[in-house]
C-alpha positions as CSV (number, residue, x, y, z in Angstrom):
1,M,-17.9,318.8,10.1
2,R,-15.3,321.3,8.9
3,R,-18.3,323.5,7.9
4,K,-19.7,323.1,11.0
5,L,-16.5,324.0,13.1
6,S,-16.2,327.1,11.0
7,F,-19.5,328.4,11.5
8,I,-19.3,327.7,15.5
9,L,-15.9,329.7,15.3
10,V,-17.1,332.6,13.5
11,T,-20.3,332.9,15.9
12,F,-17.8,332.7,18.4
13,I,-15.8,335.8,17.3
14,A,-18.9,337.7,16.4
15,V,-20.4,337.4,19.9
16,L,-17.0,338.2,21.6
17,A,-16.8,341.2,19.5
18,A,-20.3,342.5,20.0
19,G,-20.0,342.0,23.9
20,C,-16.1,343.6,23.8
21,P,-16.0,346.7,21.5
22,S,-13.0,347.8,23.2
23,L,-11.4,344.7,21.0
24,W,-11.6,347.2,18.4
25,K,-9.8,350.0,20.2
26,T,-5.8,350.2,20.3
27,E,-5.5,351.2,23.9
28,M,-8.0,351.1,27.0
29,V,-9.6,354.5,27.4
30,E,-7.9,356.5,30.3
31,K,-10.2,356.5,33.3
32,D,-11.7,359.8,34.7
33,P,-9.4,361.1,37.6
34,G,-12.3,363.0,39.2
35,P,-12.3,366.6,40.2
36,D,-10.0,366.7,43.2
37,K,-7.0,365.2,41.1
38,L,-7.6,367.4,38.1
39,F,-7.7,370.5,40.5
40,Q,-4.3,369.1,41.9
41,A,-3.1,368.6,38.2
42,A,-3.7,371.9,37.3
43,E,-2.0,373.3,40.6
44,E,1.1,371.7,39.6
45,Q,1.2,373.0,36.2
46,F,0.4,376.5,37.5
47,Q,3.3,376.2,40.2
48,K,5.5,375.2,37.5
49,K,4.5,378.3,35.4
50,Q,3.2,376.2,32.6
51,Y,0.2,378.2,32.5
52,S,-1.3,377.2,29.1
53,Q,-1.4,373.6,30.2
54,A,-2.8,374.3,33.7
55,V,-5.8,376.4,31.8
56,E,-6.5,373.4,29.7
57,V,-6.7,371.5,32.7
58,Y,-8.8,374.1,34.7
59,E,-11.2,374.2,32.0
60,R,-11.6,370.2,31.7
61,L,-12.3,370.8,35.4
62,K,-14.7,373.6,34.8
63,S,-16.9,372.1,32.0
64,G,-16.6,368.7,33.5
65,Y,-17.6,369.1,37.1
66,P,-19.5,372.8,37.3
67,D,-20.6,371.9,40.9
68,F,-17.3,371.0,42.2
69,K,-16.7,372.9,45.6
70,K,-13.6,374.7,44.5
71,M,-15.1,376.0,41.3
72,P,-14.6,380.1,42.3
73,E,-10.8,379.1,42.6
74,V,-11.1,377.6,39.5
75,Y,-12.2,380.5,37.7
76,L,-10.0,382.8,39.4
77,K,-7.0,380.7,38.6
78,I,-7.8,380.6,35.1
79,A,-7.8,384.4,34.7
80,D,-4.2,384.7,37.1
81,A,-2.7,382.2,34.8
82,L,-3.9,384.2,31.8
83,Y,-2.4,387.2,33.5
84,D,1.2,385.6,34.4
85,E,1.4,384.8,31.0
86,K,0.6,388.3,30.1
87,S,-2.2,387.4,27.8
88,Y,-3.8,390.9,29.5
89,D,-7.1,391.3,27.2
90,K,-8.2,387.6,28.0
91,A,-7.4,387.8,31.6
92,I,-9.7,390.8,32.1
93,A,-12.3,389.0,30.5
94,R,-11.8,386.0,33.0
95,Y,-11.2,388.5,36.2
96,Q,-14.7,390.2,35.2
97,Q,-16.4,386.8,34.7
98,F,-15.4,385.8,38.1
99,I,-16.6,389.1,39.6
100,D,-19.8,388.5,37.8
101,L,-20.4,385.3,39.2
102,Y,-19.1,385.2,42.6
103,P,-19.5,389.1,43.8
104,G,-19.3,388.3,47.3
105,N,-16.0,386.2,47.2
106,K,-13.4,387.3,49.3
107,E,-10.9,387.8,46.2
108,V,-13.0,389.9,44.3
109,S,-10.7,393.2,45.4
110,R,-7.9,391.2,44.3
111,A,-9.5,390.4,40.8
112,K,-10.5,394.0,40.0
113,F,-7.2,395.1,41.0
114,N,-5.4,392.7,38.8
115,I,-7.7,393.9,35.8
116,G,-6.6,397.6,36.6
117,M,-2.7,396.3,36.6
118,A,-3.8,394.1,33.4
119,Y,-4.6,397.7,31.7
120,F,-1.5,399.0,33.5
121,N,1.2,396.9,32.2
122,Q,0.2,397.5,28.5
123,I,1.3,401.3,29.0
124,K,4.4,401.9,27.3
125,N,6.7,404.9,27.5
126,T,5.5,408.6,27.6
127,V,5.9,409.1,23.8
128,D,4.0,406.3,22.8
129,V,1.3,406.3,25.8
130,D,-2.0,405.2,24.9
131,N,-4.2,407.4,26.6
132,S,-7.4,404.9,26.4
133,V,-5.4,402.2,28.2
134,V,-4.2,404.4,30.8
135,Q,-7.7,406.1,31.4
136,R,-9.3,402.5,31.9
137,A,-6.5,401.5,34.1
138,T,-7.4,405.1,36.0
139,A,-10.9,404.2,36.4
140,E,-10.6,400.6,37.4
141,F,-8.0,402.1,40.4
142,K,-10.1,404.8,41.1
143,A,-13.2,402.8,41.8
144,L,-11.8,400.3,44.1
145,A,-9.6,402.6,45.6
146,A,-13.4,404.3,46.6
147,D,-14.5,400.6,47.7
148,S,-14.4,400.9,51.6
149,N,-14.6,397.1,51.5
150,A,-11.5,396.4,49.8
151,G,-9.0,396.9,52.4
152,E,-5.3,396.4,51.4
153,W,-6.3,396.4,47.8
154,A,-7.6,399.7,48.0
155,K,-4.7,401.4,49.5
156,K,-2.5,399.5,46.5
157,A,-5.4,400.8,43.8
158,E,-4.8,404.5,45.3
159,E,-1.2,404.0,44.8
160,K,-1.6,402.8,40.8
161,Y,-4.2,405.5,40.6
162,N,-1.8,408.3,41.2
163,E,0.5,406.6,39.1
164,C,-1.7,406.4,36.1
165,R,-2.6,410.3,36.5
166,K,0.9,411.3,36.7
167,K,1.6,409.5,33.4
168,L,-1.3,411.2,31.5
169,A,0.5,414.6,33.0
170,E,3.5,413.5,31.4
171,K,2.0,412.9,28.4
172,E,0.1,416.0,28.1
173,M,3.6,418.1,28.8
174,Y,5.2,416.1,26.1
175,K,2.7,417.2,24.0
176,A,2.9,420.9,25.1
177,H,6.3,420.9,24.3
178,T,6.4,419.3,21.3
179,M,3.7,421.6,19.8
180,L,5.9,424.4,21.3
181,S,9.0,423.3,19.3
182,V,6.8,423.6,16.2
183,K,5.4,427.0,17.1
184,N,1.7,425.5,17.3
185,Y,1.3,427.9,20.4
186,Q,-2.1,427.2,20.9
187,A,-2.0,423.5,21.3
188,A,0.7,423.7,23.2
189,R,-1.1,425.9,25.8
190,L,-4.1,423.8,26.0
191,A,-1.9,420.9,26.7
192,A,-0.1,422.8,29.4
193,K,-3.5,423.8,30.7
194,R,-4.8,420.6,30.8
195,V,-2.1,419.5,33.3
196,L,-2.9,422.5,35.8
197,D,-6.6,421.7,35.6
198,E,-7.0,417.9,35.5
199,Y,-3.7,416.8,36.8
200,P,-2.3,419.4,39.5
201,K,0.2,418.6,42.4
202,L,1.5,416.0,40.4
203,G,5.1,417.8,39.9
204,Y,4.3,419.4,36.6
205,D,2.6,422.5,37.8
206,D,5.6,424.6,37.6
207,D,6.8,423.4,34.5
208,A,3.3,423.8,32.9
209,A,2.6,427.5,34.0
210,E,6.2,428.8,33.0
211,L,5.4,427.1,29.6
212,I,2.0,429.2,29.5
213,K,4.1,432.4,30.5
214,S,6.5,431.8,27.9
215,I,3.9,432.1,25.3
216,K,1.9,434.7,26.2
217,G,0.6,436.7,23.3
218,K,1.6,434.3,21.0
């Protein structure tokens, strides 16, 4: 009798375990909140400037619900979050992804402007200016400024385009004076000439012309 009861007990436990695998887990798995709640959670993290957490939730939303109605905004918010936390190279890639996927979206001009700003914000002082970074920013702002459909962003881009050109002119004048100080007259002359030829009417024409005049014949 005792042996029969033991057999029944073991069989019951086995059937129960097979039918309820959650018994082998420590806690109940969190229920999927759905795309709208995920988006709301990501937005709350974004507003709190908890950008890494926001990106994590946006990415979860992007991979789990690719047909979500606000997917363009999800892509854009990921780029914005990376931009705001100053991860500029990552932000540039994500803005470009948004532009490629949604070229007709009304936020495309802002995304293009922020690509330019992501380069612009990496520009250091005149001495340490990386010309390649400035030139990338210049190219982005120039293209946006020429876009007749960009509205207010075209005007903002034009202002930043001129700032970029001014920084390049500053760098050339700094180079010209540095070369002059070590009596490398040819290099000084070439740098000053570039200011006159490539960056005229930005406030450095007189300085460049005077420098060239001072080393005439040297």
